[in-house]
N, CA, C and O atoms as a GROMACS GRO file, in nm:
protein
  444
    1MET      N    1   0.079  -0.112  -0.006
    1MET     CA    2  -0.017  -0.030  -0.002
    1MET      C    3   0.080   0.124  -0.006
    1MET      O    4   0.175   0.134   0.071
    2THR      N    5   0.050   0.221  -0.088
    2THR     CA    6   0.155   0.319  -0.109
    2THR      C    7   0.040   0.447  -0.057
    2THR      O    8  -0.080   0.436  -0.084
    3CYS      N    9   0.088   0.554   0.010
    3CYS     CA   10   0.011   0.648   0.035
    3CYS      C   11   0.092   0.773   0.061
    3CYS      O   12   0.144   0.812   0.165
    4PRO      N   13   0.088   0.834  -0.075
    4PRO     CA   14   0.174   0.942  -0.080
    4PRO      C   15   0.115   1.069  -0.005
    4PRO      O   16   0.009   1.116  -0.047
    5GLY      N   17   0.175   1.123   0.096
    5GLY     CA   18   0.116   1.231   0.157
    5GLY      C   19   0.138   1.344   0.103
    5GLY      O   20   0.042   1.419   0.117
    6SER      N   21   0.214   1.384   0.053
    6SER     CA   22   0.237   1.505  -0.056
    6SER      C   23   0.151   1.528  -0.162
    6SER      O   24   0.160   1.631  -0.229
    7ARG      N   25   0.060   1.435  -0.186
    7ARG     CA   26  -0.058   1.468  -0.279
    7ARG      C   27  -0.176   1.482  -0.217
    7ARG      O   28  -0.274   1.455  -0.287
    8LEU      N   29  -0.197   1.516  -0.107
    8LEU     CA   30  -0.306   1.500  -0.038
    8LEU      C   31  -0.386   1.640  -0.066
    8LEU      O   32  -0.324   1.746  -0.070
    9LYS      N   33  -0.519   1.635  -0.085
    9LYS     CA   34  -0.595   1.764  -0.092
    9LYS      C   35  -0.726   1.743  -0.016
    9LYS      O   36  -0.768   1.630   0.011
   10GLY      N   37  -0.783   1.841   0.013
   10GLY     CA   38  -0.888   1.838   0.124
   10GLY      C   39  -0.945   2.004   0.149
   10GLY      O   40  -0.901   2.114   0.114
   11GLU      N   41  -1.065   1.961   0.229
   11GLU     CA   42  -1.117   2.097   0.262
   11GLU      C   43  -1.024   2.186   0.385
   11GLU      O   44  -0.960   2.133   0.476
   12VAL      N   45  -1.036   2.313   0.361
   12VAL     CA   46  -0.965   2.410   0.456
   12VAL      C   47  -1.060   2.485   0.509
   12VAL      O   48  -1.140   2.549   0.440
   13PRO      N   49  -1.060   2.482   0.634
   13PRO     CA   50  -1.156   2.551   0.706
   13PRO      C   51  -1.154   2.714   0.658
   13PRO      O   52  -1.046   2.769   0.636
   14GLU      N   53  -1.273   2.779   0.644
   14GLU     CA   54  -1.289   2.910   0.596
   14GLU      C   55  -1.288   3.024   0.713
   14GLU      O   56  -1.278   3.144   0.688
   15ASP      N   57  -1.302   2.970   0.843
   15ASP     CA   58  -1.299   3.052   0.945
   15ASP      C   59  -1.140   3.106   0.960
   15ASP      O   60  -1.046   3.027   0.959
   16PRO      N   61  -1.126   3.224   0.972
   16PRO     CA   62  -0.994   3.279   0.946
   16PRO      C   63  -0.916   3.260   1.117
   16PRO      O   64  -0.795   3.267   1.134
   17ASP      N   65  -1.012   3.238   1.220
   17ASP     CA   66  -0.942   3.224   1.346
   17ASP      C   67  -0.930   3.068   1.354
   17ASP      O   68  -0.896   3.018   1.461
   18PHE      N   69  -0.952   3.000   1.261
   18PHE     CA   70  -0.938   2.854   1.313
   18PHE      C   71  -0.807   2.821   1.341
   18PHE      O   72  -0.719   2.857   1.263
   19THR      N   73  -0.773   2.748   1.457
   19THR     CA   74  -0.650   2.710   1.502
   19THR      C   75  -0.657   2.545   1.546
   19THR      O   76  -0.758   2.486   1.584
   20ILE      N   77  -0.530   2.492   1.530
   20ILE     CA   78  -0.525   2.352   1.588
   20ILE      C   79  -0.466   2.347   1.735
   20ILE      O   80  -0.351   2.387   1.755
   21PRO      N   81  -0.528   2.308   1.814
   21PRO     CA   82  -0.484   2.316   1.956
   21PRO      C   83  -0.359   2.257   1.995
   21PRO      O   84  -0.355   2.135   1.977
   22LEU      N   85  -0.252   2.311   2.045
   22LEU     CA   86  -0.095   2.272   2.054
   22LEU      C   87  -0.112   2.156   2.156
   22LEU      O   88  -0.164   2.180   2.264
   23GLY      N   89  -0.067   2.026   2.123
   23GLY     CA   90  -0.058   1.935   2.238
   23GLY      C   91  -0.184   1.866   2.250
   23GLY      O   92  -0.197   1.789   2.346
   24GLU      N   93  -0.283   1.882   2.163
   24GLU     CA   94  -0.394   1.816   2.178
   24GLU      C   95  -0.425   1.693   2.065
   24GLU      O   96  -0.480   1.721   1.959
   25ALA      N   97  -0.388   1.563   2.094
   25ALA     CA   98  -0.424   1.466   1.993
   25ALA      C   99  -0.565   1.442   1.987
   25ALA      O  100  -0.634   1.469   2.085
   26VAL      N  101  -0.619   1.388   1.872
   26VAL     CA  102  -0.748   1.333   1.835
   26VAL      C  103  -0.768   1.210   1.796
   26VAL      O  104  -0.684   1.168   1.716
   27VAL      N  105  -0.852   1.138   1.827
   27VAL     CA  106  -0.873   0.980   1.804
   27VAL      C  107  -0.966   0.992   1.663
   27VAL      O  108  -1.085   1.023   1.672
   28ARG      N  109  -0.905   0.965   1.539
   28ARG     CA  110  -0.981   0.990   1.413
   28ARG      C  111  -1.070   0.871   1.418
   28ARG      O  112  -1.187   0.895   1.390
   29ARG      N  113  -1.038   0.737   1.450
   29ARG     CA  114  -1.116   0.627   1.432
   29ARG      C  115  -1.099   0.512   1.574
   29ARG      O  116  -0.989   0.472   1.612
   30GLN      N  117  -1.227   0.474   1.637
   30GLN     CA  118  -1.226   0.417   1.747
   30GLN      C  119  -1.200   0.271   1.714
   30GLN      O  120  -1.250   0.222   1.613
   31GLY      N  121  -1.104   0.183   1.815
   31GLY     CA  122  -1.084   0.068   1.766
   31GLY      C  123  -1.026  -0.019   1.887
   31GLY      O  124  -0.965   0.045   1.973
   32HIS      N  125  -1.036  -0.146   1.903
   32HIS     CA  126  -1.000  -0.210   2.020
   32HIS      C  127  -0.870  -0.319   2.020
   32HIS      O  128  -0.808  -0.358   2.119
   33ASP      N  129  -0.848  -0.354   1.886
   33ASP     CA  130  -0.755  -0.447   1.871
   33ASP      C  131  -0.607  -0.387   1.849
   33ASP      O  132  -0.510  -0.460   1.874
   34VAL      N  133  -0.594  -0.295   1.817
   34VAL     CA  134  -0.443  -0.201   1.788
   34VAL      C  135  -0.429  -0.074   1.778
   34VAL      O  136  -0.486  -0.045   1.674
   35THR      N  137  -0.383   0.026   1.828
   35THR     CA  138  -0.356   0.161   1.809
   35THR      C  139  -0.258   0.183   1.710
   35THR      O  140  -0.146   0.132   1.712
   36VAL      N  141  -0.309   0.271   1.608
   36VAL     CA  142  -0.206   0.309   1.517
   36VAL      C  143  -0.184   0.487   1.547
   36VAL      O  144  -0.279   0.564   1.535
   37VAL      N  145  -0.070   0.525   1.580
   37VAL     CA  146  -0.012   0.661   1.575
   37VAL      C  147   0.007   0.710   1.441
   37VAL      O  148   0.106   0.669   1.381
   38ALA      N  149  -0.074   0.793   1.383
   38ALA     CA  150  -0.036   0.844   1.239
   38ALA      C  151  -0.029   0.995   1.261
   38ALA      O  152  -0.093   1.042   1.355
   39TYR      N  153   0.066   1.097   1.160
   39TYR     CA  154   0.054   1.214   1.186
   39TYR      C  155   0.068   1.267   1.027
   39TYR      O  156   0.132   1.212   0.938
   40ILE      N  157  -0.006   1.384   1.017
   40ILE     CA  158  -0.009   1.426   0.891
   40ILE      C  159  -0.057   1.349   0.752
   40ILE      O  160  -0.177   1.322   0.745
   41GLY      N  161   0.018   1.318   0.653
   41GLY     CA  162  -0.023   1.252   0.539
   41GLY      C  163  -0.018   1.109   0.569
   41GLY      O  164  -0.067   1.030   0.488
   42THR      N  165   0.031   1.070   0.672
   42THR     CA  166   0.018   0.925   0.721
   42THR      C  167  -0.121   0.877   0.769
   42THR      O  168  -0.156   0.760   0.760
   43VAL      N  169  -0.194   0.974   0.821
   43VAL     CA  170  -0.344   0.958   0.860
   43VAL      C  171  -0.401   0.894   0.767
   43VAL      O  172  -0.449   0.784   0.791
   44ARG      N  173  -0.409   0.953   0.637
   44ARG     CA  174  -0.515   0.895   0.545
   44ARG      C  175  -0.457   0.763   0.514
   44ARG      O  176  -0.548   0.689   0.477
   45CYS      N  177  -0.344   0.704   0.514
   45CYS     CA  178  -0.279   0.560   0.489
   45CYS      C  179  -0.305   0.502   0.601
   45CYS      O  180  -0.346   0.389   0.572
   46ALA      N  181  -0.305   0.516   0.706
   46ALA     CA  182  -0.365   0.442   0.828
   46ALA      C  183  -0.514   0.443   0.811
   46ALA      O  184  -0.568   0.334   0.826
   47MET      N  185  -0.573   0.524   0.788
   47MET     CA  186  -0.735   0.508   0.782
   47MET      C  187  -0.765   0.397   0.653
   47MET      O  188  -0.840   0.300   0.668
   48GLU      N  189  -0.708   0.422   0.552
   48GLU     CA  190  -0.736   0.318   0.439
   48GLU      C  191  -0.677   0.173   0.499
   48GLU      O  192  -0.748   0.077   0.473
   49ALA      N  193  -0.574   0.150   0.566
   49ALA     CA  194  -0.523   0.003   0.617
   49ALA      C  195  -0.623  -0.030   0.712
   49ALA      O  196  -0.657  -0.148   0.701
   50ALA      N  197  -0.688   0.038   0.812
   50ALA     CA  198  -0.768   0.034   0.900
   50ALA      C  199  -0.909  -0.023   0.838
   50ALA      O  200  -0.971  -0.109   0.901
   51GLU      N  201  -0.957   0.027   0.716
   51GLU     CA  202  -1.070  -0.030   0.659
   51GLU      C  203  -1.032  -0.148   0.588
   51GLU      O  204  -1.116  -0.236   0.566
   52ALA      N  205  -0.903  -0.160   0.548
   52ALA     CA  206  -0.884  -0.298   0.515
   52ALA      C  207  -0.885  -0.404   0.621
   52ALA      O  208  -0.944  -0.512   0.609
   53LEU      N  209  -0.828  -0.373   0.703
   53LEU     CA  210  -0.773  -0.460   0.840
   53LEU      C  211  -0.947  -0.512   0.889
   53LEU      O  212  -0.978  -0.626   0.922
   54GLU      N  213  -1.033  -0.399   0.883
   54GLU     CA  214  -1.170  -0.430   0.930
   54GLU      C  215  -1.215  -0.548   0.882
   54GLU      O  216  -1.263  -0.630   0.961
   55LYS      N  217  -1.208  -0.575   0.752
   55LYS     CA  218  -1.260  -0.685   0.642
   55LYS      C  219  -1.212  -0.828   0.736
   55LYS      O  220  -1.282  -0.929   0.740
   56ASP      N  221  -1.108  -0.814   0.793
   56ASP     CA  222  -1.051  -0.948   0.860
   56ASP      C  223  -1.075  -0.942   0.987
   56ASP      O  224  -1.016  -1.020   1.060
   57SER      N  225  -1.173  -0.842   1.045
   57SER     CA  226  -1.202  -0.861   1.185
   57SER      C  227  -1.108  -0.782   1.285
   57SER      O  228  -1.117  -0.787   1.408
   58ILE      N  229  -1.009  -0.703   1.207
   58ILE     CA  230  -0.918  -0.636   1.316
   58ILE      C  231  -0.954  -0.474   1.337
   58ILE      O  232  -0.948  -0.387   1.250
   59SER      N  233  -0.988  -0.461   1.458
   59SER     CA  234  -1.038  -0.322   1.502
   59SER      C  235  -0.929  -0.223   1.541
   59SER      O  236  -0.875  -0.228   1.652
   60VAL      N  237  -0.895  -0.121   1.438
   60VAL     CA  238  -0.795  -0.057   1.430
   60VAL      C  239  -0.858   0.105   1.494
   60VAL      O  240  -0.950   0.175   1.450
   61GLU      N  241  -0.760   0.128   1.626
   61GLU     CA  242  -0.788   0.291   1.658
   61GLU      C  243  -0.684   0.363   1.598
   61GLU      O  244  -0.575   0.308   1.588
   62ILE      N  245  -0.698   0.469   1.560
   62ILE     CA  246  -0.614   0.569   1.492
   62ILE      C  247  -0.614   0.699   1.555
   62ILE      O  248  -0.716   0.768   1.558
   63VAL      N  249  -0.489   0.738   1.612
   63VAL     CA  250  -0.472   0.842   1.691
   63VAL      C  251  -0.402   0.946   1.607
   63VAL      O  252  -0.310   0.898   1.541
   64ASP      N  253  -0.422   1.072   1.594
   64ASP     CA  254  -0.353   1.178   1.544
   64ASP      C  255  -0.312   1.270   1.622
   64ASP      O  256  -0.394   1.350   1.667
   65PRO      N  257  -0.186   1.280   1.653
   65PRO     CA  258  -0.101   1.368   1.771
   65PRO      C  259  -0.115   1.520   1.715
   65PRO      O  260  -0.096   1.615   1.791
   66ARG      N  261  -0.143   1.534   1.598
   66ARG     CA  262  -0.200   1.672   1.519
   66ARG      C  263  -0.030   1.766   1.541
   66ARG      O  264   0.025   1.826   1.448
   67THR      N  265   0.024   1.756   1.677
   67THR     CA  266   0.159   1.838   1.709
   67THR      C  267   0.247   1.745   1.770
   67THR      O  268   0.213   1.657   1.848
   68LEU      N  269   0.376   1.772   1.726
   68LEU     CA  270   0.482   1.685   1.791
   68LEU      C  271   0.526   1.737   1.902
   68LEU      O  272   0.542   1.658   1.996
   69ARG      N  273   0.557   1.876   1.923
   69ARG     CA  274   0.598   1.940   2.019
   69ARG      C  275   0.502   2.057   2.053
   69ARG      O  276   0.496   2.147   1.970
   70PRO      N  277   0.417   2.069   2.176
   70PRO     CA  278   0.409   1.943   2.271
   70PRO      C  279   0.310   1.836   2.229
   70PRO      O  280   0.193   1.861   2.201
   71MET      N  281   0.363   1.719   2.227
   71MET     CA  282   0.293   1.622   2.209
   71MET      C  283   0.211   1.550   2.316
   71MET      O  284   0.265   1.521   2.422
   72ASP      N  285   0.048   1.514   2.288
   72ASP     CA  286   0.006   1.489   2.366
   72ASP      C  287   0.006   1.318   2.432
   72ASP      O  288  -0.095   1.253   2.405
   73GLU      N  289   0.069   1.280   2.479
   73GLU     CA  290   0.120   1.148   2.514
   73GLU      C  291  -0.006   1.066   2.598
   73GLU      O  292  -0.032   0.947   2.578
   74GLN      N  293  -0.076   1.150   2.693
   74GLN     CA  294  -0.184   1.104   2.762
   74GLN      C  295  -0.272   1.023   2.651
   74GLN      O  296  -0.294   0.904   2.670
   75THR      N  297  -0.315   1.081   2.552
   75THR     CA  298  -0.410   1.034   2.480
   75THR      C  299  -0.361   0.904   2.410
   75THR      O  300  -0.421   0.796   2.413
   76ILE      N  301  -0.233   0.931   2.342
   76ILE     CA  302  -0.173   0.811   2.314
   76ILE      C  303  -0.145   0.693   2.398
   76ILE      O  304  -0.164   0.581   2.349
   77VAL      N  305  -0.101   0.705   2.525
   77VAL     CA  306  -0.091   0.608   2.620
   77VAL      C  307  -0.244   0.547   2.668
   77VAL      O  308  -0.261   0.427   2.690
   78ARG      N  309  -0.333   0.633   2.679
   78ARG     CA  310  -0.473   0.591   2.706
   78ARG      C  311  -0.539   0.493   2.586
   78ARG      O  312  -0.620   0.405   2.614
   79SER      N  313  -0.506   0.514   2.484
   79SER     CA  314  -0.540   0.429   2.364
   79SER      C  315  -0.467   0.280   2.380
   79SER      O  316  -0.532   0.176   2.388
   80VAL      N  317  -0.328   0.286   2.385
   80VAL     CA  318  -0.262   0.177   2.378
   80VAL      C  319  -0.287   0.116   2.522
   80VAL      O  320  -0.228   0.009   2.534
   81ARG      N  321  -0.351   0.150   2.622
   81ARG     CA  322  -0.374   0.082   2.737
   81ARG      C  323  -0.486   0.003   2.705
   81ARG      O  324  -0.503  -0.113   2.743
   82LYS      N  325  -0.584   0.086   2.616
   82LYS     CA  326  -0.692   0.003   2.586
   82LYS      C  327  -0.687  -0.102   2.474
   82LYS      O  328  -0.771  -0.190   2.463
   83THR      N  329  -0.585  -0.086   2.395
   83THR     CA  330  -0.568  -0.201   2.300
   83THR      C  331  -0.473  -0.290   2.304
   83THR      O  332  -0.482  -0.398   2.246
   84HIS      N  333  -0.348  -0.245   2.391
   84HIS     CA  334  -0.230  -0.308   2.443
   84HIS      C  335  -0.148  -0.356   2.331
   84HIS      O  336  -0.075  -0.455   2.337
   85ARG      N  337  -0.165  -0.270   2.216
   85ARG     CA  338  -0.069  -0.290   2.090
   85ARG      C  339  -0.084  -0.129   2.041
   85ARG      O  340  -0.180  -0.053   2.051
   86ALA      N  341   0.062  -0.107   1.980
   86ALA     CA  342   0.078   0.022   1.903
   86ALA      C  343   0.134   0.002   1.805
   86ALA      O  344   0.212  -0.094   1.798
   87VAL      N  345   0.112   0.092   1.690
   87VAL     CA  346   0.220   0.087   1.559
   87VAL      C  347   0.192   0.221   1.523
   87VAL      O  348   0.084   0.279   1.511
   88VAL      N  349   0.338   0.270   1.505
   88VAL     CA  350   0.365   0.424   1.459
   88VAL      C  351   0.384   0.417   1.314
   88VAL      O  352   0.468   0.346   1.259
   89VAL      N  353   0.316   0.479   1.267
   89VAL     CA  354   0.337   0.524   1.112
   89VAL      C  355   0.407   0.659   1.117
   89VAL      O  356   0.364   0.762   1.169
   90ASP      N  357   0.541   0.637   1.043
   90ASP     CA  358   0.604   0.798   0.999
   90ASP      C  359   0.656   0.778   0.857
   90ASP      O  360   0.689   0.678   0.794
   91SER      N  361   0.650   0.917   0.827
   91SER     CA  362   0.661   0.944   0.685
   91SER      C  363   0.833   0.964   0.636
   91SER      O  364   0.872   1.010   0.528
   92GLY      N  365   0.906   0.920   0.736
   92GLY     CA  366   1.046   0.886   0.738
   92GLY      C  367   1.112   1.032   0.684
   92GLY      O  368   1.214   1.025   0.616
   93VAL      N  369   1.063   1.141   0.710
   93VAL     CA  370   1.110   1.285   0.693
   93VAL      C  371   1.197   1.317   0.808
   93VAL      O  372   1.140   1.368   0.905
   94GLY      N  373   1.336   1.296   0.816
   94GLY     CA  374   1.393   1.343   0.935
   94GLY      C  375   1.378   1.444   1.031
   94GLY      O  376   1.420   1.409   1.141
   95PHE      N  377   1.332   1.562   1.027
   95PHE     CA  378   1.318   1.642   1.098
   95PHE      C  379   1.184   1.685   1.126
   95PHE      O  380   1.152   1.779   1.197
   96VAL      N  381   1.100   1.597   1.056
   96VAL     CA  382   0.936   1.660   1.110
   96VAL      C  383   0.867   1.538   1.161
   96VAL      O  384   0.754   1.539   1.211
   97GLY      N  385   0.951   1.417   1.144
   97GLY     CA  386   0.852   1.289   1.164
   97GLY      C  387   0.835   1.238   1.284
   97GLY      O  388   0.920   1.290   1.357
   98LEU      N  389   0.768   1.160   1.345
   98LEU     CA  390   0.722   1.129   1.485
   98LEU      C  391   0.875   1.069   1.528
   98LEU      O  392   0.899   1.063   1.648
   99HIS      N  393   0.947   1.037   1.460
   99HIS     CA  394   1.065   0.962   1.522
   99HIS      C  395   1.136   1.079   1.589
   99HIS      O  396   1.202   1.070   1.692
  100SER      N  397   1.117   1.187   1.520
  100SER     CA  398   1.204   1.322   1.567
  100SER      C  399   1.173   1.383   1.689
  100SER      O  400   1.243   1.464   1.749
  101ALA      N  401   1.039   1.330   1.729
  101ALA     CA  402   0.977   1.400   1.861
  101ALA      C  403   1.036   1.431   1.972
  101ALA      O  404   1.028   1.532   2.041
  102ASP      N  405   1.128   1.284   1.988
  102ASP     CA  406   1.218   1.299   2.105
  102ASP      C  407   1.346   1.340   2.110
  102ASP      O  408   1.422   1.314   2.204
  103ARG      N  409   1.383   1.420   1.986
  103ARG     CA  410   1.508   1.484   1.966
  103ARG      C  411   1.492   1.635   1.982
  103ARG      O  412   1.404   1.702   1.929
  104PRO      N  413   1.608   1.687   2.079
  104PRO     CA  414   1.587   1.825   2.068
  104PRO      C  415   1.631   1.912   1.938
  104PRO      O  416   1.734   1.882   1.878
  105PRO      N  417   1.546   2.022   1.897
  105PRO     CA  418   1.532   2.081   1.777
  105PRO      C  419   1.684   2.130   1.758
  105PRO      O  420   1.740   2.154   1.865
  106ARG      N  421   1.746   2.145   1.663
  106ARG     CA  422   1.849   2.179   1.578
  106ARG      C  423   1.909   2.304   1.649
  106ARG      O  424   1.840   2.405   1.669
  107GLY      N  425   2.025   2.297   1.683
  107GLY     CA  426   2.081   2.378   1.726
  107GLY      C  427   2.061   2.423   1.915
  107GLY      O  428   2.079   2.534   1.967
  108THR      N  429   2.028   2.325   1.965
  108THR     CA  430   1.972   2.311   2.100
  108THR      C  431   2.042   2.197   2.167
  108THR      O  432   2.094   2.111   2.097
  109SER      N  433   2.046   2.190   2.297
  109SER     CA  434   2.091   2.097   2.375
  109SER      C  435   1.986   2.013   2.420
  109SER      O  436   1.875   2.067   2.419
  110SER      N  437   1.992   1.864   2.468
  110SER     CA  438   1.925   1.784   2.524
  110SER      C  439   1.929   1.755   2.678
  110SER      O  440   1.889   1.659   2.743
  111ILE      N  441   2.001   1.889   2.718
  111ILE     CA  442   2.037   1.866   2.869
  111ILE      C  443   1.907   1.901   2.949
  111ILE      O  444   1.906   1.892   3.072
   0.00000   0.00000   0.00000
């Protein structure tokens, strides 16, 4: 399955004051067998995979952190406690992917 995130198109809120709350994840799909944490373009790929897995009676919960710093760890942990399994989907872009969230920003120290 390929899910090119750079080709995503969708609706843009018309409200000029629309904001995404920092550090507030959203559960995009409820499930009970496995938690998938997906960010930006990988959310659509995770949703497609969840639909395919549903045909095999696998219920996938999808958590979208929406922001990496700060990251809403509570929502992710709550979901994993429910499903007892976690899969992280990452786009592989070194400085903006989920795997980079635990690294300090460039030019700073991790002290």
